[in-house]
Structure formats: C-alpha cells, structure tokens
C-alpha positions in Angstrom: -120.5 190.0 59.1 -123.4 188.0 60.4 -121.3 184.9 61.3 -118.6 186.8 63.1 -118.9 187.7 66.8 -117.3 190.9 68.2 -116.5 190.3 71.9 -117.5 192.8 74.5 -115.0 195.6 75.2 -114.6 194.4 78.8 -113.8 190.9 77.6 -111.2 192.2 75.1 -109.5 194.2 77.8 -109.5 191.5 80.4 -108.2 188.8 78.0 -105.4 191.1 76.7 -104.4 192.1 80.2 -104.0 188.5 81.3 -101.8 187.6 78.3 -99.2 190.2 79.2 -99.7 189.7 83.0 -100.7 193.3 83.3 -99.5 194.8 86.6 -98.1 191.6 88.0 -96.0 192.0 91.1 -92.9 190.6 89.5 -93.2 193.2 86.7 -94.0 196.1 88.9 -91.2 195.3 91.3 -88.7 195.8 88.4 -90.1 199.2 87.5 -91.2 198.1 84.1 -93.5 200.2 81.9 -95.6 197.7 80.0 -96.6 200.2 77.4 -93.1 201.4 76.4 -91.1 200.0 73.5 -87.6 200.9 72.4 -86.2 199.9 69.0 -82.6 198.8 69.3 -81.3 199.4 65.8 -78.7 202.0 66.7 -80.3 204.7 64.6 -83.1 206.1 66.8 -81.3 209.4 67.4 -81.2 210.4 63.7 -83.5 213.3 62.9 -84.1 212.4 59.2 -85.6 209.0 58.5 -88.3 207.2 56.6 -91.0 204.6 57.6 -93.8 202.7 55.9 -97.5 202.6 56.7 -100.1 200.0 55.6 -103.4 198.5 56.9 -106.2 196.1 56.2 -103.9 193.8 54.3 -104.4 190.2 55.3 -107.1 189.2 52.9 -105.3 186.6 50.8 -106.1 186.0 47.1 -109.1 187.5 45.4 -110.9 186.3 42.2 -108.6 188.4 39.9 -105.3 187.7 41.6 -103.4 188.3 44.9 -103.3 192.1 45.5 -101.8 191.6 49.0 -98.8 189.7 47.6 -98.5 192.2 44.7 -98.4 195.1 47.1 -96.0 193.2 49.5 -93.5 192.8 46.7 -93.7 196.5 45.9 -93.4 197.2 49.6 -90.2 195.2 49.7 -88.5 197.6 47.3 -88.7 200.3 50.0 -87.6 198.1 52.8 -83.9 199.0 52.7 -84.5 202.7 52.9 -87.1 202.7 55.7 -86.5 202.1 59.4 -89.8 200.4 60.3 -93.3 199.7 59.2 -96.5 200.7 61.0 -99.5 198.5 60.4 -102.9 200.0 61.3 -104.7 196.8 62.0 -106.8 194.0 60.5 -103.6 192.0 60.0 -105.4 188.8 59.0 -109.0 188.4 57.7 -111.6 187.3 58.3 -111.2 186.7 62.0 -107.5 186.6 62.7 -107.5 182.8 63.3 -104.4 180.6 63.5 -105.3 178.7 60.4 -105.4 181.9 58.4 -102.0 183.3 59.4 -99.8 181.1 57.1 -101.6 182.1 53.8 -102.8 185.6 54.8 -99.8 186.9 56.6 -96.6 184.8 56.8 -96.5 183.8 53.1 -97.2 187.3 51.6 -94.7 189.1 53.9 -91.9 186.6 53.8 -89.3 189.3 52.9 -89.9 190.9 56.3 -89.4 187.6 58.2 -86.3 185.8 59.3 -86.3 182.4 57.5 -89.3 183.6 55.5 -87.7 182.4 52.3 -87.5 178.8 53.4 -89.9 176.1 52.3 -90.6 175.0 55.9 -93.7 176.9 57.2 -93.1 179.3 60.1 -95.0 179.1 63.3 -97.1 182.3 63.8 -96.2 182.2 67.5 -92.5 182.5 66.8 -92.2 185.2 64.1 -89.0 187.2 64.0 -88.9 190.3 61.8 -85.9 191.5 59.9 -87.0 195.1 60.4 -89.6 196.4 62.9 -93.1 195.5 61.9 -95.2 197.4 64.4 -98.9 196.7 64.5 -102.0 197.6 66.4 -105.1 195.3 66.4 -108.1 195.8 64.2 -111.6 194.6 64.7 -111.0 191.5 62.5 -108.1 190.6 64.7 -110.5 190.2 67.6 -113.4 188.3 66.0 -114.8 185.0 67.2 -117.0 182.4 65.5 -120.3 181.0 66.8 -119.7 177.6 68.3 -121.5 175.5 65.6 -120.0 177.3 62.6 -116.5 175.8 62.7 -117.8 172.3 63.2 -120.3 172.7 60.3 -117.5 173.8 58.0 -115.3 170.9 59.1 -118.2 168.5 58.4 -118.7 169.9 54.9 -115.0 169.8 53.9 -115.2 166.1 52.6 -118.3 167.0 50.6 -116.6 170.1 49.1 -113.6 168.0 48.1 -115.8 165.3 46.5 -117.7 168.0 44.5 -114.4 169.7 43.7 -115.6 173.0 45.2 -112.5 175.1 45.9 -112.0 176.1 49.6 -111.1 179.7 49.8 -108.3 180.8 52.2 -110.7 183.1 54.0 -112.7 180.2 55.4 -111.7 179.3 58.9 -112.6 176.6 61.3 -112.1 178.8 64.3 -111.9 182.5 65.4 -109.2 184.6 67.0 -110.2 183.6 70.6 -110.7 187.3 71.4 -107.4 188.3 69.9 -105.3 185.5 71.3 -103.8 184.7 67.9 -102.8 188.3 67.4 -101.3 188.5 70.8 -99.2 185.3 70.3 -98.0 186.5 66.9 -97.0 190.1 67.9 -97.1 190.8 71.6 -94.8 189.7 74.4 -97.0 186.8 75.6 -96.1 186.3 79.2 -99.1 184.3 80.4 -97.5 180.8 79.9 -94.2 181.6 81.6 -93.4 180.1 85.0 -92.3 182.5 87.8 -88.6 181.6 87.3 -88.8 181.9 83.5 -90.7 185.2 83.8 -87.9 186.8 85.9 -85.3 185.6 83.4 -87.4 186.9 80.5 -87.8 190.3 82.0 -84.1 190.6 82.8 -83.2 189.6 79.2 -85.7 191.7 77.2 -86.8 194.7 79.3 -83.4 196.3 79.3 -83.8 199.9 78.1 -84.3 202.7 80.6 -86.9 205.3 79.6 -88.4 208.2 81.6 -91.5 206.1 82.3 -89.7 202.9 83.4 -87.8 200.0 81.9 -89.0 199.4 78.3 -89.2 196.3 76.2 -86.2 196.2 73.8 -87.2 195.4 70.2 -84.2 193.9 68.5 -84.7 193.5 64.7 -83.6 190.0 63.6 -83.5 188.7 67.2 -86.4 189.6 69.4 -89.4 191.4 67.9 -92.3 191.7 70.3 -94.6 194.5 71.3 -95.2 195.1 75.0 -99.0 195.5 74.9 -101.9 196.1 72.6 -101.3 199.9 72.9 -97.9 201.3 73.4 -95.4 204.2 72.8 -92.0 204.4 71.3 -89.7 207.3 70.4 -87.7 207.5 67.2 -85.7 210.5 65.9 -87.3 212.7 68.5 -90.8 211.8 67.4 -93.2 210.1 69.8 -95.2 207.3 68.2 -98.3 206.2 70.1 -100.1 203.0 68.9 -103.7 202.6 70.1 -106.2 199.7 70.3 -109.3 201.5 69.0 -111.4 198.3 69.1 -111.8 198.9 72.8 -113.2 202.5 72.5 -115.2 202.3 69.3 -118.6 202.1 70.9 -120.9 204.9 72.1 -121.3 205.4 75.9 -123.9 207.5 77.8 -121.5 209.5 79.9 -119.8 212.9 79.6 -116.3 211.6 79.0 -114.9 215.1 78.3 -115.6 216.0 82.0 -114.3 212.7 83.2 -110.9 213.0 81.5 -110.6 216.7 82.4 -111.3 216.0 86.0 -108.9 213.1 86.3 -111.5 210.7 87.6 -110.1 207.2 88.4 -110.9 205.0 85.5 -111.7 202.0 87.7 -114.9 203.8 89.0 -116.3 204.2 85.5 -118.6 201.9 83.5 -116.7 199.0 82.0 -118.1 199.3 78.4 -115.2 201.6 77.4 -111.5 201.3 77.8 -111.0 204.2 80.1 -107.6 203.1 81.2 -106.2 203.5 77.6 -107.8 206.9 77.2 -106.3 208.2 80.4 -102.9 206.7 79.4 -103.1 208.5 76.0 -104.0 211.8 77.8 -101.1 211.5 80.2 -98.5 210.4 77.5 -99.5 213.3 75.2 -99.2 215.8 78.1 -95.8 214.5 79.0 -94.7 214.5 75.3 -95.6 218.2 75.0 -93.7 219.0 78.2 -90.6 217.2 77.0 -88.2 219.6 75.1 -86.5 216.6 73.4 -89.7 215.6 71.5 -90.2 217.5 68.2 -93.4 215.7 66.9 -96.1 213.3 67.7 -97.8 210.6 65.5 -100.8 208.6 66.6 -101.8 205.4 64.8 -104.9 203.3 65.4 -107.3 201.2 63.4 -110.6 203.1 63.2 -110.5 206.4 61.3 -112.0 209.3 63.2 -112.5 211.1 59.9 -113.2 209.3 56.6 -115.2 209.8 53.4 -115.1 206.1 52.2 -118.7 205.2 51.4 -119.1 202.2 53.7 -117.5 203.9 56.7 -118.8 207.5 56.3 -121.6 207.1 58.9 -120.3 204.1 60.8 -120.9 204.2 64.5 -117.5 202.8 65.4 -115.7 205.6 63.5 -117.9 208.3 65.0 -117.4 206.9 68.5 -113.6 206.9 68.1 -113.8 210.5 66.9 -115.8 211.5 70.0 -113.6 209.6 72.4 -110.3 210.9 70.9 -111.7 214.4 71.1 -112.3 213.9 74.8 -108.6 213.1 75.2 -107.3 216.0 73.1 -109.6 218.5 74.8 -108.3 217.3 78.2 -104.7 217.6 76.9 -105.3 221.1 75.8 -106.4 222.2 79.2 -103.1 221.0 80.8 -100.8 222.9 78.4 -99.9 226.5 78.9 -100.2 227.3 75.2 -102.1 224.6 73.4 -102.1 226.5 70.1 -98.3 226.8 70.1 -98.1 223.5 68.1 -100.6 221.0 67.0 -101.5 218.4 69.6 -100.7 215.7 67.0 -98.7 216.1 63.8 -100.2 213.1 62.1 -103.0 210.6 62.8 -102.7 207.3 60.9 -105.6 204.8 60.6 -107.0 202.0 58.5 -110.4 200.1 58.6 -111.6 202.0 55.5 -110.3 200.2 52.4 -108.7 203.1 50.7 -106.0 205.7 51.0 -107.2 209.1 52.0 -105.7 212.4 53.2 -108.1 214.6 55.1 -107.6 217.8 57.1 -109.8 219.1 59.9 -110.7 222.8 60.0 -112.2 224.5 63.1 -114.0 221.8 65.0 -114.2 223.6 68.3 -112.1 220.9 69.8 -108.5 219.7 70.2 -108.7 217.9 66.9 -108.9 221.1 64.9 -106.4 221.8 62.1 -104.9 218.3 62.1 -103.7 216.0 59.3 -105.4 212.6 59.0 -104.1 209.8 56.8 -106.2 206.6 56.2 -104.0 203.8 55.1 -106.4 200.9 54.7 -106.0 200.0 51.1 -103.3 197.3 51.4 -105.0 194.1 50.4 -108.7 193.9 51.4 -111.3 194.5 48.8 -111.3 198.2 48.0 -114.2 200.7 48.5 -115.3 203.8 46.7 -115.6 207.3 48.0 -118.9 208.7 49.4 -120.6 211.4 47.3 -119.9 213.9 50.0 -116.2 214.8 50.3 -116.6 217.1 53.3 -117.6 216.0 56.8 -120.1 218.0 58.7 -121.5 218.1 62.2 -124.5 219.8 63.6 -123.7 223.0 65.6 -126.9 223.8 67.3 -129.3 223.8 64.4 -126.7 224.5 61.6 -124.5 222.0 59.7 -120.8 222.9 60.0 -118.0 221.6 57.8 -115.3 220.2 60.2 -113.1 218.2 57.8 -112.3 218.1 54.1 -110.9 215.3 52.0 -107.8 216.4 50.2 -107.0 213.1 48.3 -108.8 209.8 47.9 -107.4 206.7 46.3 -109.8 203.8 46.2 -112.0 201.8 43.8 -113.5 203.8 40.9 -115.3 203.3 37.6 -117.6 200.4 37.0 -117.8 196.9 35.4 -114.9 195.8 33.2 -113.4 199.3 33.5 -113.1 199.2 37.3 -109.8 200.4 38.8 -108.4 198.7 41.9 -105.6 200.8 43.2 -104.1 199.1 46.3 -101.8 201.3 48.4 -99.1 201.6 51.0 -97.5 204.9 52.2 -93.9 205.9 52.8 -93.4 208.9 55.1 -90.1 210.8 55.0 -89.3 212.8 58.1 -87.2 215.9 57.4 -85.6 217.7 60.4 -86.5 221.3 59.3 -84.8 224.3 60.9 -83.4 224.1 64.4 -86.2 224.3 66.9 -88.9 223.9 64.3 -91.3 221.1 63.7 -90.2 218.4 61.3 -91.5 218.4 57.7 -93.5 215.3 56.7 -93.3 214.1 53.1 -96.1 211.6 52.4 -95.5 209.3 49.4 -98.4 207.0 48.4 -97.4 204.0 46.4 -100.0 202.3 44.2 -100.2 198.8 42.8 -103.3 198.9 40.5 -105.3 196.1 38.8 -107.0 197.3 35.7 -107.9 195.5 32.5 -106.4 192.3 33.9 -103.0 193.9 34.3 -101.0 195.1 37.3 -99.1 198.4 37.1 -97.0 200.2 39.8 -96.8 203.9 40.3 -96.0 206.6 42.9 -98.4 209.4 43.6 -97.2 213.0 43.8 -95.7 213.5 47.3 -97.7 215.4 49.8 -95.7 217.9 51.9 -97.1 218.6 55.3 
C-alpha cells in the first residue's frame, strides 16, 4: 500500500487517548473504568447463547459483484438468533475515511442500523445499532494519506467524469486522521464535550457497576458506543476481551517477557509499543482466572498470531503480535497457582488475513500452547489462497519445531475462470456443558461463494471445541 501511511504507534495511542479523555479528572473522580463495557439487553446471565464473528469486510463492490452486501444479507438471516456480533477490524477500506463509510459500511449493514432502511443517508458519527455490533480497529482503520494525494485525486475528478472513467468507491480524498473516523463511528467520543456536558454524559451512560469500576452501558437501539479502542465485557459468564493489535504489531528490541513478569511500570518503557494495553490484558486475564463466576475467556483482535494464508504467513506484524501476546500469556501463567488447570484462553479470534481458518497450537513452550485460533477475515475484502505449508514452525535452537497446525482453511482456490471465492462469517454457539465444566463451543462457518458468475450459500460442517 505505497500511497497509505501507517502512523507511528505512539501517535495512534496518543490520539485515541485524547478522543476518550483517557484518565481525565472528571472521569476518575466517578470511579469509571474506561475499558469496561456492559451490554444492557437483559440476557447477559444466560449460559447458552450464540454470537457472530466477521472481519475485513468494508471493501465495497468488486468487479464481479458486491460480496460484502451478499454476505451481509446472509448474515442478517442469523441476526434474530444471535445476541451480538464481533468484528475483528478493517471495518472500512482502504483507509477508513469519512467518505468511504456510507458505501462501504452503512449501506451494506443497514439491517443492523436503526433507520438503516430509510432513503436518507445516515451520519457515520451518529450510528445506532439494533443489536450490539462490537468492533476492534484494524490497520486500515488507522491509515492516513500523503498530503498531495487527496488534492491530486480531487483535481482529476472532472477529467475522469469528462472521459467517463468510473470512480471506484475505494478511492478517497482523505484518510482516517489516525483512526478519528473509526473513533467517531464506534467509540464514546468525549473530546468535544464541555465540562458540564461531560458530567451529564457520564451520569447518563456510565451506569453499570462492575468489579473494576463503573462501566459504559451499551443499550441496543438506544446508545451503542464502545468505551475505548480495547475493552472488556462479560456475557453468559464468558469474559470477552477486545484488543487493538495495531499498537503492538511491530518488533521491539527489548525482553518484554521479563518486563511483564516483573511488573515494570509501562511509562518507563520505550514508546514504540503499547505497553499499557499489554499490562492491562495481563491483569484482566489474571483477574478473570481468579473469578469463580467466569467460565471461559475469548480474545478478539485484528492481526492473527497464527495463520497459513499465503500473504500473511511470514508477515512481520503477525509475528510481532504472536511474540507480544506470548509475553502476556507467559506472565499470566506465572501468577496462577495451576496454569494447566484450564486453558489461558478458550478462543482467539482475529482477521487481517482474507480467509477463514481454524488452527490449533501444539506444544509451543509458552502460554499459547494447546489453544484454538479462528481467523475470520473473509467477509468482503478480496480473498487470498493458503500457503503451501499448512503447519507453522519455529526454530528451537538449531531444529525446526512444529508449533501450530491448520485444521481448516476456507479461502480463494482454483485458477482462472474456475476460481472459487468463498466469503465467510462465523456463528459460535456457546453451550453450558456440565456444572462446573468449561462451556462447549460450536463453530459454524457460513459461506457465500461466487463461482461461475453465480452466488451460492452454504453452511460448513460445525466444528465442536
């Protein structure tokens, strides 16, 4: 993406902190946890429920049709039976800009939006969801454009119209302003509120008491905002933790495993990694395992720590996220009396790779061993094929050791006119299991496939975990 600029991690963190007034006195004085969300649908205590997962969706029409809309229509058939949707990032391509939201998000997902069926276009800054639509940012949601690019495109528009050259919906005149568009669309954007309005807003919407402080109350159909770019919520006794992996997806020259194990204050560390978020994840996972009311844990983020999709197999961003997540899980394991009593995470959900994939780690020598990893990034962007290698290896001294194996891959396959384009979303059914046992997870991939100029819909055989 030569014409896209990925801002520095320190800039992403600073900008996002300012948008939610992170740590402001008025917020701290009320005992508010700015990373805690509570869904007010009256059903959070039920032990059996279903939810949906998708990612890398907001691409708009492609030469052969509109896979995003085709999948969104299929997705809507599951809406009534599912409590919420998790989106693993890259909500809007190519750079999450305001002018791309109407065509690449609002119009395709109109069934999820209050007043989404009206002809009048909705403002991306005032979206209200009928059911919880819970996102984390992807790298495309943060991208900026070089200063001359937007102006050049604007100058060429009259010429393109004169020559009758179609303007694709993915061409933008501006970038995301380092994630500002994403923040205004999905997060509780507090930056523009006066002191008086801020106090009133906090009293009105941060009303649910949680063990970590007052939480933002998410009311489907009324007020549907996220407290931060990373956050936690509990549903049916399951802790869900959404992460912003775009701020810890780069390598650093420091032993982060020792840092996290020693509880070093994050403010004293180099600013080229989001240490604050890593410490937050460590502490929330420890607290979750110590809480007898919690029966499972799901992590969702954009970059997949494990993936065999060809274009991401060796990507530095994915390898860095794997390494940094390991630091956290290793630190968590040292704080638990019996870390092998239950998996540190029941499911890890991600996107970024344009496919669906189920992988399972074997013995990695770290806290990420024997875990289930689902990549749900095949929901609209151009699909990718699988790498020739379907196992993932790392060097252990001088030997290569298999640490993860692909169990199922659904992505682009075959060639030329016979190419299959199977776009996917996932439904996960949570079953309570026996009293005191971990829940059972039933993973159901849904496929909308374009092949030989025809769309077909199907369900893949459920995966029981």
